[in-house]
C-alpha positions, 0 to 999 in steps of 0.5 A: 283877130289871130287865134291861139289855141291853148291845150291843157298838157299837164296838171298836178295838185296845184298847177295846170300847164297849157301849151299854146299853138303860138307863143305870146310876148307880153304879160301883166304884173302889178299893173305894168306890162311884162316883156316876156322875152327880156324876162326869160333872157334874164331868168336864163342868165341869172337863175338857171344852172349852166348845165340847164340853160339850153332847156329854156326857150327865150323866144316867147311864152309857149307854155302858160302855168297857172299855179295855186299857192300852197299856203294861202288863197292865191292864183298866179300865171307864169311862163312854163316849160317842158323839161326832160323830167316833165313840166315846170314853171319859171319865175317869170310871172305874167298874170294874176294878183298877189294876195295877203298871205298873212290874211290867208289870201283873198278869194275875190282875186281868184278866177277860173283858168280861162279868165287868165288865158283870155286876159293874156290874149287881150294883152297880146292882141290875140284871142286865146281859146281853150281847146275844149271850147273849140267848135 
C-alpha cells in the first residue's frame, strides 16, 4: 500500500496544518464521497477573489487543515493551502462530523488528528503516516 507522509507544518489556537508528501483526491462529508479536485475548482471559480485565484492549487489536497470550532465542540478537516501570508483553509470540508452548536457540540465525535488522517488515507486507498510516527 502506498504511504503518504503528513508533516505538521503550522498551528494556531484552533487549527493544525499537515503538508502531505503526495496529494489526496477524495474526502468524506455527510456520509458521501467528496471529489476534492471538483470542489476546489468550484471554490476557485465562485469563492476566490480574481486577484487570488492563482494561489489555490486545484490538482488535489496537498495540505490538510484540522480545525476546531470557536463556539462549540466540533472538529472538521478541510483542504488547506499555503498562501504568501501563511497557512489558511478553504471551504472544502473533507472529513469530520458536524455537531449541534445549540447543544454546545458533542465530544463523542471529536478524535485526535491522527484518526482523521488515517480515515482520509483509507478513503484514498493509501496509508497516511504522521512524520513523528515514522521509524
